[in-house]
Backbone as a ProteinNet text record, in pm:
[ID]
protein_1_A
[PRIMARY]
MSESCCAVPEEKQAADPRYRRILWIALAVNAAMFAVEIAGSLASGSVSLLADGVDFAGDASNYALSLAVLSMGLAWRARAALVKGSCMAAYGVFVLAAAAYGAWGGVPPGPFTMGAIGLLALAANVGVAVLLYTYRTGDANMRSVWLCSRNDVIGNIAVMLAALGVLGTGTVWPDLAVAVVMATLGLSAARNVIAQARAELTSAAYLR
[TERTIARY]
87.8	-1.2	86.4	58.5	141	119.2	227.4	216.1	102.8	78.9	-14	-159.7	-188.6	-326.9	-394.6	-315.4	-371.1	-340.6	-287	-235.6	-358.5	-337.1	-433.5	-373	-455	-409.4	-322.8	-206.2	-110.4	-166.2	-241.1	-294.8	-390	-475	-561.8	-475.8	-374	-288.2	-234.7	-174.9	-114	-203.8	-331.1	-438.1	-511.9	-471.4	-543.4	-506.6	-606.5	-577.1	-515.6	-548	-488.5	-345.7	-298.9	-159.9	-85	-146.9	-83.1	-67.6	-174.7	-165.1	-52.9	-45.3	59.5	196.3	212.9	344.5	382.5	275.5	303	344.2	268.2	312.1	454.7	484.1	616.3	723.1	699.9	791.7	816.1	710	726.8	810.9	783.3	847.9	990.3	1020.6	1164.2	1241.4	1189.6	1256.5	1295.4	1195.1	1219.6	1323	1323.4	1416.1	1554.2	1560.8	1695.8	1767.6	1702.3	1759.7	1798.3	1706.3	1735.5	1855.9	1867	1972.7	2109.7	2106.1	2231	2290.6	2202.1	2239	2292.4	2217.7	2263.8	2400.5	2419.4	2541.7	2666.9	2639.5	2750.4	2778.2	2673	2697.2	2760.1	2726.7	2776.7	2901.5	2918.7	3026	2989.8	2866.2	2821.7	2812.6	2882.3	2868.4	2739.4	2687.6	2556.3	2444.8	2457.4	2351.3	2365.5	2490.8	2507.3	2449.1	2469.9	2416.6	2259.7	2202.8	2062	2004.3	2077.4	2034.5	2037.2	2141.9	2155.7	2047.6	2018.3	1909.3	1771.4	1748.7	1623.6	1615	1722.1	1726.7	1696.5	1760.1	1730.5	1583.9	1532.3	1389.9	1294.1	1325	1232.8	1236.9	1352	1358.9	1292.9	1303.7	1231.8	1077.5	1029	886.6	839.1	914.7	880.6	873.9	969.8	973.8	850.2	824.6	710.3	581.2	560.7	450.1	441.6	558.2	555.7	520.9	542.1	515.4	387.8	326.2	219.9	111.1	73.1	-42.6	-4.2	141	185.9	180.1	208.9	213.7	312.9	317.8	408.8	552.9	576.8	705.1	776.1	694.9	752.1	777.9	679.7	706.9	831.7	850.5	967.4	1095.4	1091.8	1210.7	1237.2	1136.8	1154.5	1214.8	1171.9	1230.1	1369.5	1413.2	1553.2	1635.6	1583.3	1661.1	1670.5	1557.9	1565.8	1665.1	1655.2	1745.4	1890.3	1918.7	2051.5	2096.7	2002.6	2027.5	2052.6	1975.3	1997.4	2132.2	2176.8	2312.7	2412.4	2398.6	2494	2502.8	2392	2382.2	2467.8	2452.3	2534.4	2677.3	2723.5	2866.2	2913.9	2832.7	2870.6	2889.5	2797.3	2804	2920.4	2955.6	3080.1	3201.7	3206.4	3315.6	3329.5	3210.1	3214	3261.4	3215.8	3266.1	3410.4	3468.2	3611.1	3684.6	3629.5	3694.8	3678.9	3567.9	3549	3646.4	3672.9	3764.5	3904.1	3939.4	4071.7	4083.5	3973.1	3974.3	3971.3	3878.6	3875.6	3828.1	3745.6	3695.7	3558.8	3529.7	3393.1	3296.4	3168.6	3065.3	2996.9	2902.7	2834.8	2710.8	2715.7	2612.7	2469	2462	2332.2	2258.1	2331.7	2272.6	2233.1	2315	2279.6	2151.2	2138.4	2026.2	1889.4	1901.2	1772.7	1731.3	1817.8	1776.1	1734.5	1807	1766.9	1619.6	1583.1	1454.6	1348.5	1377.3	1282.2	1268.7	1380.9	1368.2	1296.5	1310.1	1232.7	1085.9	1038.5	901.2	845.9	923.5	884.1	868.1	966.7	968	878.9	849.2	746.7	608.8	578.7	454.9	440.3	555	549.7	531.1	603.4	596.5	461.1	392.5	259.1	170.9	179.7	94.1	112.5	243.5	271.6	257	237.5	240.7	142.7	22.2	-76.8	-25.5	64	107.7	248.2	291.2	430.2	450.6	339.9	358.6	314.4	321.7	287.5	406.7	402.6	510.1	647.1	754.2	882.2	888.1	811.9	812.1	757.5	645.6	587	665.7	728	809.5	933	989.8	1106.2	1068.2	945.6	902.5	886.8	836.9	820.1	956.6	1050.4	1179.4	1256.4	1249.7	1312.3	1264.8	1125.3	1066.2	1106.6	1097.8	1135.6	1280.3	1373.7	1514.5	1535.9	1461.2	1480	1446.4	1341.8	1308.1	1424.5	1465.3	1577.3	1702.8	1726.8	1844.6	1835.6	1721.6	1697	1722.7	1671.5	1693.8	1842.2	1907.3	2054.8	2132.1	2088.5	2157.3	2141.9	2031.6	2019.9	2100	2111.3	2205.5	2347	2381	2512.7	2549	2443	2465.3	2497.1	2420.9	2455.2	2586	2631.6	2761.7	2873.5	2861.6	2954.8	2965.4	2850	2843.9	2916	2895.8	2954.2	3100.1	3146.6	3283.8	3372.7	3314	3396.7	3472.4	3437.2	3501.2	3408.1	3468.9	3391.6	3333.6	3382.7	3344.9	3195.8	3125.8	2983.1	2906.9	2941	2886.6	2925.6	3050.2	3086.4	3033	3016.3	2957.1	2812.5	2737.8	2598.3	2593.7	2689.8	2684.8	2704.5	2801.9	2821.4	2701.3	2626.5	2506.9	2397.8	2384.3	2287	2325.5	2455.5	2497.3	2468.5	2490.3	2454.7	2313.9	2226.6	2079	2041.6	2109	2077.5	2108.5	2236.8	2277.7	2189	2146.9	2058.3	1923.9	1868.6	1737.9	1748	1858.4	1878.2	1888.1	1958	1958	1822.2	1741.6	1603.6	1515.2	1526.2	1442.9	1482.4	1613.7	1654.4	1624.1	1629.8	1600.2	1451.4	1365.9	1225.6	1189.7	1249.1	1225.1	1263.1	1373.9	1418.5	1314.4	1270.7	1169.2	1043.4	1000.3	878.2	895.8	1014.5	1043.3	1037.7	1091	1076.2	934.3	860.2	718.1	637.7	669.5	598.4	631.2	761.9	802.5	728.1	721.6	660.9	505.8	445.3	302.4	270.1	362.8	339	307.5
-117.2	2.8	122.4	220.9	334.5	433.4	513.3	612.3	710.2	746.8	849.4	806	681.2	637.4	687.6	709.7	757.7	900.5	975	1112.9	1203	1308.1	1421.3	1531	1611.7	1724.3	1818.6	1865.6	1938.3	2059.5	2144.1	2264.5	2223.4	2122.4	2072.7	2013.9	1936.9	1890.9	2004	2098.8	2217.1	2286	2296.6	2365	2277.4	2145.5	2055.3	2085.6	2114.3	2150	2027.7	1903.6	1785.5	1779.7	1818.8	1818.4	1917	2030.2	2131.7	2070.5	2005.2	1941.8	1840.8	1756.1	1654.1	1720.7	1831.6	1895.4	1945.2	1992.4	2036.2	1919.3	1807.8	1681	1648.1	1640.8	1602.9	1693.4	1827.4	1918.1	1891.6	1871	1841.6	1710.7	1607.4	1481	1489.1	1556.1	1571.1	1659.3	1764.5	1846.3	1768.9	1684.6	1614.1	1504.4	1433.7	1332.7	1379.4	1509.9	1570.5	1572.5	1620.7	1625.3	1489.9	1389	1258	1194.3	1211.3	1148.9	1214.7	1349.8	1420.9	1369.2	1360	1310	1167.5	1082	941.9	938.2	1025.6	1025.8	1058.8	1161.7	1195.5	1096.7	1026.6	911.3	796.4	761.6	637.8	653.2	777.2	802.8	759	741	690.3	800.4	786.1	881.8	869.3	743.2	724.9	786.9	777.4	846.5	1003	1048	1192.9	1234.4	1158.8	1181.1	1188.5	1089.3	1086.2	1202.8	1245.6	1349.9	1485.2	1502.9	1632.1	1624	1512.1	1495.8	1528.8	1491.2	1528.3	1675.5	1743.7	1890.4	1959.5	1905.5	1950.7	1936.8	1816.8	1792.2	1875.7	1910.2	1997.6	2135.9	2186.6	2310.8	2307.3	2197.9	2187.4	2178.3	2123.2	2119.3	2262.7	2325.6	2473.3	2556	2535.6	2613.4	2577.7	2444.9	2398.8	2466.8	2472.5	2537.4	2683.9	2749.6	2887.8	2919.5	2829.7	2860	2775.9	2702.6	2616.3	2682.3	2802	2868.1	2952.3	2968.2	3051	2984.9	3056.9	3006.2	2910	2837	2740.9	2790.9	2914.2	2964.6	2972.6	3026.7	3031.6	2897.7	2803.9	2666.5	2604.7	2629.6	2574.2	2643.6	2772.2	2839	2764.9	2740.4	2677.5	2541.6	2470.5	2333.9	2345.5	2448.4	2471.7	2484.5	2563	2579.9	2446.1	2376	2246.4	2147.9	2147.6	2061.6	2093	2225.7	2266	2221.2	2232.2	2190.9	2039.3	1953.8	1813	1778	1858.3	1837.6	1871.4	1980.9	2019	1910.6	1850.7	1744.7	1628.6	1592.5	1472.7	1498.5	1622	1657.8	1653.1	1704.8	1706.9	1562.4	1478.3	1338.2	1267.3	1285	1229.2	1273.3	1409.4	1460.7	1403.1	1377.2	1325	1172.5	1107.1	961.6	952.2	1051.8	1054	1072.3	1173.1	1193	1073.9	1001.8	886.8	772.8	763.1	663.5	693.3	818.4	860.6	821	844.2	816.2	661.5	593.6	453.2	390.6	468.3	417.7	360.4	235.6	173.2	245.9	276	339.4	233.2	280.1	188.8	129.4	-0.2	-55.3	-55.8	-73.9	-81.6	51.8	157.4	287.5	317.6	279.2	300.5	224.8	101.8	21	71.6	104.3	150.7	281.6	378.5	507.9	488	406.1	375.9	319.5	233.5	172.6	281.7	369.8	474.1	569.3	606.2	694	631.4	501.6	426.1	432.1	414.1	422.6	563.4	671.9	799.7	834.9	792.7	819.4	734.7	610.4	530.4	598.2	647.9	721.7	846.4	919	1040.4	997.7	894.6	852.2	801.9	735.2	683.6	803.4	905.2	1023.2	1097.6	1101.8	1178.3	1097.8	970.9	885.8	934.8	975.8	1021.9	1139.9	1217.5	1349.3	1331	1213.5	1189.4	1236.6	1257	1283.3	1430.9	1520.1	1661.9	1738	1873.1	1949	1922.7	2002.1	1976.5	1995	2089.1	2125.6	1999.7	1950.7	1831.7	1708.1	1692.4	1570.9	1574.6	1692.8	1695.8	1649.6	1687.3	1648.4	1490	1431.6	1288	1215.5	1266.2	1209.2	1217.6	1319.3	1331.9	1225.9	1202.7	1110.7	970.9	937.9	800.3	773.3	865.7	839.4	822.9	894.3	873.7	734.1	668	536.2	441.4	459.3	371	395.4	524	557.4	488.7	488.3	428	281.5	206.3	68.5	44.3	127.9	113.6	140.7	233.4	259.3	128.6	65	-55.9	-166.4	-187	-277.8	-251.2	-117.8	-76.6	-121.1	-98.7	-139.6	-289.1	-364.2	-517.4	-536.7	-464.7	-486.1	-449	-337.2	-290.3	-393.8	-442.7	-543.5	-677.3	-711.7	-840.7	-831.3	-713.6	-707.1	-631.5	-547.1	-473.1	-366.4	-321.5	-220.4	-94.5	9.4	126.2	127.5	27.6	31.8	11.9	-73.1	-74.4	59.5	125	256.8	361	357.4	449.3	419.6	287.2	253.3	296.6	275.2	332.5	482.1	549.7	692.7	742.1	673.1	699.9	676	557.3	532.6	638.7	684.6	789	923	946.1	1065.6	1058.9	947.3	920.8	935.1	882.1	901.5	1047.7	1121.3	1258.1	1341.3	1303.8	1376.2	1336.8	1207.4	1168.8	1241.1	1246.2	1313.9	1467.3	1521.1	1667	1691.9	1603.3	1620.8	1615.2	1517.7	1504.7	1620.1	1670.7	1787.3	1908.3	1939.2	2056.9	2058.4	1942.2	1932	1956.2	1901.5	1927.2	2071.1	2129.9	2270.7	2361.6	2335.8	2424.4	2410.7	2293.9	2276.1	2353.1	2348.1	2421.9	2573.8	2616.6	2762.8	2806.8	2729.4	2751.6	2762.2	2664.1	2652.2	2773.1	2811.5	2927.8	3056.3	3074.4	3188.5	3195.7	3076.9	3076.6	3110.5	3070.2	3093.6	3236.8	3310.9	3451.7	3535.1
5.9	-2.3	1.8	-87.7	-97.5	17.1	47.2	159.1	137.3	13	-19.5	6.7	22.4	24.2	152.2	256.6	377.6	406	313.8	333.8	333	408.6	412.1	332.7	251.6	175.8	262.7	203.8	283.5	357.3	296	359	470.2	450.4	553.5	667.7	641.7	749.6	825.4	768.6	839.6	923.4	887.1	965.5	1072.6	1077.4	1157.3	1311.5	1399.8	1534.4	1607.2	1560.8	1628.9	1598.1	1479.5	1456.5	1534.5	1557.5	1652.9	1795.3	1841.7	1979.6	1976.7	1872.1	1866.2	1873.7	1798.9	1813.6	1951.5	2017.9	2156.7	2250.8	2228.8	2306.4	2267.8	2140.5	2100.6	2153.9	2159.8	2209.9	2363.6	2440.8	2578.5	2610.1	2527.3	2548.6	2506.1	2399.2	2357.8	2446.5	2503.3	2603.7	2731.3	2778.4	2892.7	2873.2	2756.6	2731.6	2699.6	2653.6	2641.3	2773.2	2880.7	3010.2	3060.2	3039.9	3089.8	3014.9	2887.8	2811.7	2831.2	2845	2872.7	3010.2	3116.3	3238.7	3232.2	3145.9	3137.8	3058.7	2965.7	2893.3	2982.7	3067.9	3156.5	3261.8	3303.4	3406.2	3343.7	3217.9	3159	3070	3021.9	2919.1	2786.4	2747.9	2624.5	2517.3	2404.6	2291.7	2223.6	2211.7	2144.7	2230.3	2354.8	2437	2419.9	2415.7	2401.3	2263.8	2157.7	2027	2034.3	2103.3	2111.7	2190.8	2298.9	2375.1	2303	2226.3	2143.8	2035.4	1980.9	1890.7	1949.3	2076.8	2146.9	2151.5	2185.4	2197.6	2063	1958.1	1826	1781.5	1817.2	1776.3	1852.6	1985.6	2057.1	1990.1	1948.8	1879.5	1749.6	1675.5	1549.6	1568.4	1668.9	1694.7	1731.3	1809.5	1837.3	1711.1	1622.5	1501.1	1415.8	1405.4	1323.3	1379.9	1510.6	1567	1533.9	1525.5	1493.5	1352.7	1258.9	1119.2	1068.7	1158.5	1117	1035.8	1073.6	1008.9	898	870.1	767.5	634.2	521.1	391.4	360.2	244.3	199.3	210.1	156.8	154	296.1	392.1	524.9	589.2	561.3	610.1	552.9	411.9	350.7	409.1	438.6	499.3	635.7	708.5	842.1	818.3	722.7	692.4	657.8	583.9	544.8	671.9	764.4	892.7	964.2	969.1	1038.4	972.8	833.6	765.6	796.4	806.7	833.3	975.3	1066.3	1204.9	1213.5	1133.9	1133.1	1075.3	974.2	922.5	1026.3	1093.3	1196.1	1311.8	1343.5	1436.3	1390.5	1268.2	1209.9	1223.3	1187.4	1194.2	1338.7	1431.1	1572.9	1623.8	1596.1	1647.4	1588.8	1460.6	1401.4	1481.5	1507.8	1579.1	1723	1786.2	1920.5	1918	1806.5	1792.2	1773	1702.5	1675	1804.8	1888.9	2017.4	2115.5	2107	2185.2	2145.6	2015.2	1966.9	2020.6	2031.2	2081.9	2229.4	2310.5	2450.7	2479.5	2411.9	2419.5	2544.6	2623.6	2756.5	2732.8	2762.2	2743.9	2829.5	2781	2858.6	2949.8	3041.7	3125.1	3049.6	3024.5	2939.7	3001.7	3128.5	3200.7	3191.9	3216.9	3205	3072.5	2970.7	2831.2	2794.3	2834	2797.4	2863	2994.9	3065.8	2999.2	2974.2	2924.5	2772.3	2703.8	2565.1	2558.4	2646.8	2650.5	2686.3	2776.6	2809.4	2695.6	2625.7	2508	2397.2	2376.9	2273.7	2296.3	2419.7	2454.3	2421.7	2458	2427.9	2285.3	2204.5	2062	1984.4	2026	1960.1	1968.5	2097	2115.2	2027.5	2018.7	1929.9	1789.2	1737.5	1603.8	1562.2	1649.4	1629.8	1607.6	1688	1675.5	1544.4	1496.5	1384.8	1245.2	1257.5	1136.9	1030.4	1059.7	968	886.4	947.1	889.4	819.1	779.6	738.3	593.1	514.4	372.9	337.8	431	402.6	338	357.5	302.2	368	325.1	380.1	527.1	581	724.1	801	746.8	818.2	796	678.8	658.2	745.1	772.1	855.6	1001.2	1049.2	1180.7	1180.2	1074.7	1072.5	1067.5	981	969.1	1104.5	1171.5	1303.1	1396.2	1396.9	1482.5	1447.6	1320.1	1266.9	1306	1279.6	1310.4	1451.2	1541	1686.9	1726.4	1667.5	1709.4	1664.6	1543.1	1496.3	1589.5	1623.2	1708.7	1841.7	1905.9	2038	2033.2	1929.3	1919.5	1906.3	1826	1808.9	1936.3	2020.9	2149	2228.4	2236.4	2321	2264.5	2135.2	2073.3	2107.5	2113.1	2146	2290	2377.1	2523.7	2534.3	2457.1	2457	2401.6	2295	2238.3	2335	2409.6	2504.1	2612.9	2657.5	2770.3	2728.7	2601.4	2555	2524.3	2469.9	2429.9	2529.5	2616.6	2707.7	2640.8	2516	2445.2	2412	2367.8	2326.6	2188.5	2102.1	1961	1924	1994.9	1956.9	1985.7	2091.7	2116.4	2008	1970.4	1859.4	1724.5	1698.2	1568.4	1558.1	1669.6	1666.1	1657.5	1723.4	1708.3	1562.7	1484.3	1349.7	1268.8	1293.6	1216.1	1238.9	1363.4	1395.4	1322.5	1320.6	1251.2	1098.2	1042.7	898.4	867.2	963.6	944.3	948.8	1038.5	1050	922.8	865.6	741.7	630.1	623.4	508.2	516.2	634.2	650.9	622.4	656	629.2	485.3	404.5	259.2	196.8	243.8	192.4	214	343.2	387.4	307.4	300.2	229.8	87.8	28.9	-118.3	-139.6	-57.6	-66.4	-38.4	60.6	97.6	-16.8	-75.5	-195.7	-304.1	-327.5	-441.4	-405.7	-281	-244.2	-239.7	-211.9	-224.5	-368	-457	-601.7	-642.2	-598.3	-640.2	-590.1	-457.4	-401.6	-476.6	-515.3	-590.9	-723.3	-789.4	-921.8	-920.2	-801	-793.1	-761.3	-711.3	-671.3	-793.1
[MASK]
++++++++++++++++++++++++++++++++++++++++++++++++++++++++++++++++++++++++++++++++++++++++++++++++++++++++++++++++++++++++++++++++++++++++++++++++++++++++++++++++++++++++++++++++++++++++++++++++++++++++++++++++

């Protein structure tokens, strides 16, 4: 079944009060999980938890930006998506740098803290992703929100796998490998969002 079969027209989606409420819920969840994961990263020394925590902070900012432009025209929503895409790209670069630093230090993180916080984050992100699923095929602004949520679920599963890897091997490498995968997902999503946003800006300029 194609993704478009359950899609709601973009302008109707953007004006949907339910979508606005979902964004507020997502904003609150991501802000809370940012604090939890940063504390967990500091306690465990995990780069993948740090990556996920920074991602939560970025997502909270993205949800706030989405709320700010939700009732505006396509051009403004596309500009917001460009900002978010750039932030996603910056996140990817930051995580790669953090992984490189972790490789230089070589100290294994605490796997039990990683696993417990990864499980909590997974529950939070699955809940948000389920709420956002209906709105995954809208404009670049809405698509960026969905991609962030989808990538977060994948990242949380990866963090828990990294915790098992660290526990089994006693090395830092599973944690760093997951951090690199998460950075790659962020960079890929950023490319997609920026490309769609640019196309929408061109379309909006042509229609004026």
